[in-house]
DRENTORKOL-3810 file (N, C-alpha, C; in nm, 4 decimals):
REM DRENTORKOL-3810
@n.u->-2.3147; n.v->-1.4949; n.w->-1.3896; ca.u->-2.3464; ca.v->-1.3563; ca.w->-1.4200; c.u->-2.2162; c.v->-1.2771; c.w->-1.4291
@n.u->-2.2076; n.v->-1.1934; n.w->-1.5257; ca.u->-2.0845; ca.v->-1.1167; ca.w->-1.5449; c.u->-2.0871; c.v->-0.9811; c.w->-1.4760
@n.u->-2.1974; n.v->-0.9444; n.w->-1.4125; ca.u->-2.2019; ca.v->-0.8209; ca.w->-1.3342; c.u->-2.3090; c.v->-0.8312; c.w->-1.2264
@n.u->-2.2838; n.v->-0.7607; n.w->-1.1152; ca.u->-2.3813; ca.v->-0.7571; ca.w->-1.0071; c.u->-2.4569; c.v->-0.6250; c.w->-1.0049
@n.u->-2.4003; n.v->-0.5226; n.w->-1.0689; ca.u->-2.4624; ca.v->-0.3899; ca.w->-1.0768; c.u->-2.4448; c.v->-0.3362; c.w->-1.2178
@n.u->-2.5270; n.v->-0.2395; n.w->-1.2514; ca.u->-2.5151; ca.v->-0.1706; ca.w->-1.3795; c.u->-2.4392; c.v->-0.0402; c.w->-1.3570
@n.u->-2.3699; n.v->0.0068; n.w->-1.4607; ca.u->-2.3007; ca.v->0.1352; ca.w->-1.4500; c.u->-2.4042; c.v->0.2456; c.w->-1.4245
@n.u->-2.3694; n.v->0.3396; n.w->-1.3413; ca.u->-2.4610; ca.v->0.4473; ca.w->-1.3066; c.u->-2.5555; c.v->0.4110; c.w->-1.1932
@n.u->-2.5525; n.v->0.2873; n.w->-1.1474; ca.u->-2.6438; ca.v->0.2404; ca.w->-1.0434; c.u->-2.5838; c.v->0.2516; c.w->-0.9028
@n.u->-2.4530; n.v->0.2612; n.w->-0.8930; ca.u->-2.3873; ca.v->0.2621; ca.w->-0.7618; c.u->-2.4107; c.v->0.3927; c.w->-0.6873
@n.u->-2.4179; n.v->0.3824; n.w->-0.5545; ca.u->-2.4281; ca.v->0.5014; ca.w->-0.4699; c.u->-2.3649; c.v->0.4705; c.w->-0.3343
@n.u->-2.3756; n.v->0.5611; n.w->-0.2417; ca.u->-2.3099; ca.v->0.5495; ca.w->-0.1110; c.u->-2.3537; c.v->0.4233; c.w->-0.0357
@n.u->-2.4707; n.v->0.3732; n.w->-0.0624; ca.u->-2.5196; ca.v->0.2535; ca.w->0.0049; c.u->-2.4404; c.v->0.1288; c.w->-0.0346
@n.u->-2.3658; n.v->0.1348; n.w->-0.1455; ca.u->-2.2898; ca.v->0.0201; ca.w->-0.1931; c.u->-2.1486; c.v->0.0120; c.w->-0.1356
@n.u->-2.1090; n.v->0.1070; n.w->-0.0517; ca.u->-1.9761; ca.v->0.1041; ca.w->0.0097; c.u->-1.9650; c.v->-0.0229; c.w->0.0942
@n.u->-1.8561; n.v->-0.0952; n.w->0.0767; ca.u->-1.8346; ca.v->-0.2177; ca.w->0.1524; c.u->-1.8833; c.v->-0.3436; c.w->0.0832
@n.u->-1.9526; n.v->-0.3302; n.w->-0.0297; ca.u->-2.0019; ca.v->-0.4463; ca.w->-0.1033; c.u->-1.9004; c.v->-0.4922; c.w->-0.2074
@n.u->-1.9073; n.v->-0.6193; n.w->-0.2435; ca.u->-1.8316; ca.v->-0.6678; ca.w->-0.3578; c.u->-1.9141; c.v->-0.6393; c.w->-0.4823
@n.u->-1.8526; n.v->-0.5721; n.w->-0.5798; ca.u->-1.9239; ca.v->-0.5259; ca.w->-0.6991; c.u->-1.8543; c.v->-0.5787; c.w->-0.8238
@n.u->-1.9327; n.v->-0.6230; n.w->-0.9218; ca.u->-1.8810; ca.v->-0.6582; ca.w->-1.0537; c.u->-1.9523; c.v->-0.5731; c.w->-1.1569
@n.u->-1.8722; n.v->-0.5078; n.w->-1.2421; ca.u->-1.9258; ca.v->-0.4249; ca.w->-1.3506; c.u->-1.8681; c.v->-0.4731; c.w->-1.4823
@n.u->-1.9394; n.v->-0.4486; n.w->-1.5901; ca.u->-1.8901; ca.v->-0.4788; ca.w->-1.7238; c.u->-1.9372; c.v->-0.3691; c.w->-1.8176
@n.u->-1.8524; n.v->-0.3339; n.w->-1.9113; ca.u->-1.8886; ca.v->-0.2317; ca.w->-2.0077; c.u->-1.7696; c.v->-0.1980; c.w->-2.0944
@n.u->-1.7764; n.v->-0.0829; n.w->-2.1614; ca.u->-1.6648; ca.v->-0.0415; ca.w->-2.2444; c.u->-1.6089; c.v->0.0896; c.w->-2.1942
@n.u->-1.4835; n.v->0.1133; n.w->-2.2249; ca.u->-1.4148; ca.v->0.2332; ca.w->-2.1778; c.u->-1.4537; c.v->0.3510; c.w->-2.2657
@n.u->-1.5169; n.v->0.4495; n.w->-2.2037; ca.u->-1.5522; ca.v->0.5708; ca.w->-2.2759; c.u->-1.4360; c.v->0.6701; c.w->-2.2729
@n.u->-1.3714; n.v->0.6813; n.w->-2.1544; ca.u->-1.2607; ca.v->0.7750; ca.w->-2.1384; c.u->-1.1581; c.v->0.7139; c.w->-2.0450
@n.u->-1.0308; n.v->0.7387; n.w->-2.0719; ca.u->-0.9203; ca.v->0.6847; ca.w->-1.9943; c.u->-0.8228; c.v->0.7988; c.w->-1.9679
@n.u->-0.7952; n.v->0.8257; n.w->-1.8384; ca.u->-0.7051; ca.v->0.9355; ca.w->-1.8021; c.u->-0.5971; c.v->0.8831; c.w->-1.7090
@n.u->-0.4714; n.v->0.9070; n.w->-1.7458; ca.u->-0.3576; ca.v->0.8665; ca.w->-1.6643; c.u->-0.3003; c.v->0.9919; c.w->-1.6000
@n.u->-0.3125; n.v->1.0028; n.w->-1.4683; ca.u->-0.2632; ca.v->1.1199; ca.w->-1.3965; c.u->-0.1360; c.v->1.0881; c.w->-1.3185
@n.u->-0.0613; n.v->0.9898; n.w->-1.3621; ca.u->0.0634; ca.v->0.9537; ca.w->-1.2957; c.u->0.0402; c.v->0.8576; c.w->-1.1803
@n.u->-0.0043; n.v->0.9068; n.w->-1.0664; ca.u->-0.0268; ca.v->0.8233; ca.w->-0.9497; c.u->-0.1591; c.v->0.7487; c.w->-0.9522
@n.u->-0.2491; n.v->0.7889; n.w->-1.0417; ca.u->-0.3807; ca.v->0.7256; ca.w->-1.0522; c.u->-0.4242; c.v->0.7202; c.w->-1.1976
@n.u->-0.5026; n.v->0.6194; n.w->-1.2298; ca.u->-0.5655; ca.v->0.6100; ca.w->-1.3613; c.u->-0.7156; c.v->0.6105; c.w->-1.3395
@n.u->-0.7849; n.v->0.6922; n.w->-1.4165; ca.u->-0.9308; ca.v->0.7021; ca.w->-1.4099; c.u->-0.9890; c.v->0.6442; c.w->-1.5381
@n.u->-1.0880; n.v->0.5573; n.w->-1.5222; ca.u->-1.1585; ca.v->0.4981; ca.w->-1.6357; c.u->-1.3060; c.v->0.5318; c.w->-1.6217
@n.u->-1.3638; n.v->0.5908; n.w->-1.7250; ca.u->-1.5084; ca.v->0.6086; ca.w->-1.7308; c.u->-1.5640; c.v->0.4861; c.w->-1.8012
@n.u->-1.6284; n.v->0.3996; n.w->-1.7248; ca.u->-1.6839; ca.v->0.2742; ca.w->-1.7753; c.u->-1.8306; c.v->0.2954; c.w->-1.8085
@n.u->-1.8703; n.v->0.2607; n.w->-1.9302; ca.u->-2.0068; ca.v->0.2839; ca.w->-1.9766; c.u->-2.0734; c.v->0.1525; c.w->-2.0157
@n.u->-2.2014; n.v->0.1434; n.w->-1.9821; ca.u->-2.2860; ca.v->0.0384; ca.w->-2.0371; c.u->-2.4140; c.v->0.1062; c.w->-2.0843
@n.u->-2.5128; n.v->0.0286; n.w->-2.1228; ca.u->-2.6355; ca.v->0.0892; ca.w->-2.1760; c.u->-2.7179; c.v->0.1621; c.w->-2.0706
@n.u->-2.6790; n.v->0.1508; n.w->-1.9425; ca.u->-2.7550; ca.v->0.2110; ca.w->-1.8342; c.u->-2.6915; c.v->0.3369; c.w->-1.7758
@n.u->-2.5624; n.v->0.3616; n.w->-1.8032; ca.u->-2.4979; ca.v->0.4800; ca.w->-1.7473; c.u->-2.3462; c.v->0.4683; c.w->-1.7460
@n.u->-2.2835; n.v->0.5534; n.w->-1.6638; ca.u->-2.1375; ca.v->0.5610; ca.w->-1.6545; c.u->-2.0961; c.v->0.5494; c.w->-1.5085
@n.u->-1.9875; n.v->0.4768; n.w->-1.4840; ca.u->-1.9264; ca.v->0.4681; ca.w->-1.3518; c.u->-1.7782; c.v->0.4977; c.w->-1.3676
@n.u->-1.7239; n.v->0.5814; n.w->-1.2781; ca.u->-1.5819; ca.v->0.6120; ca.w->-1.2823; c.u->-1.5052; c.v->0.5108; c.w->-1.1972
@n.u->-1.4037; n.v->0.4507; n.w->-1.2569; ca.u->-1.3173; ca.v->0.3547; ca.w->-1.1899; c.u->-1.1851; c.v->0.4246; c.w->-1.1607
@n.u->-1.1354; n.v->0.4137; n.w->-1.0375; ca.u->-1.0070; ca.v->0.4729; ca.w->-0.9993; c.u->-0.9097; c.v->0.3594; c.w->-0.9707
@n.u->-0.7948; n.v->0.3609; n.w->-1.0385; ca.u->-0.6932; ca.v->0.2582; ca.w->-1.0189; c.u->-0.5702; c.v->0.3241; c.w->-0.9595
@n.u->-0.5353; n.v->0.2863; n.w->-0.8359; ca.u->-0.4163; ca.v->0.3430; ca.w->-0.7728; c.u->-0.3145; c.v->0.2361; c.w->-0.7347
@n.u->-0.3422; n.v->0.1109; n.w->-0.7643; ca.u->-0.2487; ca.v->0.0006; ca.w->-0.7417; c.u->-0.1491; c.v->-0.0031; c.w->-0.8580
@n.u->-0.0185; n.v->-0.0055; n.w->-0.8280; ca.u->0.0841; ca.v->0.0020; ca.w->-0.9320; c.u->0.0759; c.v->-0.1124; c.w->-1.0332
@n.u->0.0526; n.v->-0.2341; n.w->-0.9855; ca.u->0.0432; ca.v->-0.3487; ca.w->-1.0770; c.u->-0.0762; c.v->-0.3341; c.w->-1.1711
@n.u->-0.1901; n.v->-0.2952; n.w->-1.1150; ca.u->-0.3093; ca.v->-0.2761; ca.w->-1.1978; c.u->-0.2939; c.v->-0.1589; c.w->-1.2934
@n.u->-0.2186; n.v->-0.0558; n.w->-1.2519; ca.u->-0.1947; ca.v->0.0578; ca.w->-1.3413; c.u->-0.1169; c.v->0.0148; c.w->-1.4649
@n.u->-0.0185; n.v->-0.0731; n.w->-1.4468; ca.u->0.0595; ca.v->-0.1222; ca.w->-1.5615; c.u->-0.0313; c.v->-0.1966; c.w->-1.6600
@n.u->-0.1247; n.v->-0.2754; n.w->-1.6065; ca.u->-0.2199; ca.v->-0.3452; ca.w->-1.6931; c.u->-0.3148; c.v->-0.2471; c.w->-1.7605
@n.u->-0.3609; n.v->-0.1476; n.w->-1.6867; ca.u->-0.4556; ca.v->-0.0496; ca.w->-1.7398; c.u->-0.3934; c.v->0.0358; c.w->-1.8503
@n.u->-0.2640; n.v->0.0544; n.w->-1.8463; ca.u->-0.1960; ca.v->0.1342; ca.w->-1.9500; c.u->-0.2046; c.v->0.0682; c.w->-2.0874
@n.u->-0.2351; n.v->-0.0604; n.w->-2.0901; ca.u->-0.2483; ca.v->-0.1325; ca.w->-2.2171; c.u->-0.3882; c.v->-0.1175; c.w->-2.2778
@n.u->-0.4817; n.v->-0.0605; n.w->-2.2029; ca.u->-0.6202; ca.v->-0.0471; ca.w->-2.2491; c.u->-0.6371; c.v->0.0741; c.w->-2.3393
@n.u->-0.7389; n.v->0.0680; n.w->-2.4240; ca.u->-0.7745; ca.v->0.1787; ca.w->-2.5127; c.u->-0.9224; c.v->0.2103; c.w->-2.4964
@n.u->-0.9618; n.v->0.3300; n.w->-2.5396; ca.u->-1.1043; ca.v->0.3613; ca.w->-2.5392; c.u->-1.1761; c.v->0.2624; c.w->-2.6305
@n.u->-1.2990; n.v->0.2352; n.w->-2.5973; ca.u->-1.3850; ca.v->0.1383; ca.w->-2.6658; c.u->-1.3501; c.v->-0.0063; c.w->-2.6331
@n.u->-1.2483; n.v->-0.0311; n.w->-2.5490; ca.u->-1.2197; ca.v->-0.1673; ca.w->-2.5039; c.u->-1.3296; c.v->-0.2123; c.w->-2.4083
@n.u->-1.3701; n.v->-0.3369; n.w->-2.4180; ca.u->-1.4673; ca.v->-0.3940; ca.w->-2.3243; c.u->-1.3908; c.v->-0.4563; c.w->-2.2079
@n.u->-1.4338; n.v->-0.4238; n.w->-2.0857; ca.u->-1.3652; ca.v->-0.4762; ca.w->-1.9673; c.u->-1.4667; c.v->-0.5226; c.w->-1.8629
@n.u->-1.4171; n.v->-0.6038; n.w->-1.7715; ca.u->-1.4944; ca.v->-0.6528; ca.w->-1.6576; c.u->-1.4176; c.v->-0.6114; c.w->-1.5331
@n.u->-1.4848; n.v->-0.5507; n.w->-1.4365; ca.u->-1.4231; ca.v->-0.5023; ca.w->-1.3135; c.u->-1.4817; c.v->-0.5787; c.w->-1.1952
@n.u->-1.3938; n.v->-0.6285; n.w->-1.1093; ca.u->-1.4359; ca.v->-0.6901; ca.w->-0.9831; c.u->-1.3762; c.v->-0.6070; c.w->-0.8707
@n.u->-1.4615; n.v->-0.5488; n.w->-0.7896; ca.u->-1.4188; ca.v->-0.4663; ca.w->-0.6756; c.u->-1.4591; c.v->-0.5420; c.w->-0.5510
@n.u->-1.3590; n.v->-0.6017; n.w->-0.4847; ca.u->-1.3885; ca.v->-0.6790; ca.w->-0.3635; c.u->-1.4222; c.v->-0.5872; c.w->-0.2492
@n.u->-1.4991; n.v->-0.6376; n.w->-0.1588; ca.u->-1.5475; ca.v->-0.5607; ca.w->-0.0450; c.u->-1.4332; c.v->-0.5038; c.w->0.0382
@n.u->-1.4390; n.v->-0.3761; n.w->0.0636; ca.u->-1.3496; ca.v->-0.3104; ca.w->0.1582; c.u->-1.4099; c.v->-0.1746; c.w->0.1910
@n.u->-1.3593; n.v->-0.1092; n.w->0.2881; ca.u->-1.4176; ca.v->0.0183; ca.w->0.3292; c.u->-1.5250; c.v->-0.0048; c.w->0.4323
@n.u->-1.5730; n.v->0.1037; n.w->0.4872; ca.u->-1.6768; ca.v->0.0961; ca.w->0.5904; c.u->-1.8089; c.v->0.1415; c.w->0.5333
@n.u->-1.9134; n.v->0.0821; n.w->0.5824; ca.u->-2.0485; ca.v->0.1229; ca.w->0.5428; c.u->-2.0943; c.v->0.2396; c.w->0.6225
END
């Protein structure tokens, strides 16, 4: 399976879970220290925040309408 949740489906109950999302980039914003991606699928939109420097360098190569797969490993407290 290429995703465990659909975009727009996540909520506070999912904190601490490992999540996989797939969709296309609707909007991409680079604010220097963080990159925000609005990831869309046929079910909704989820905002992805990238603050890791290595991942930011990779994200800078992305364009709107690019299809991507996101894996968010479990961290944080429930």
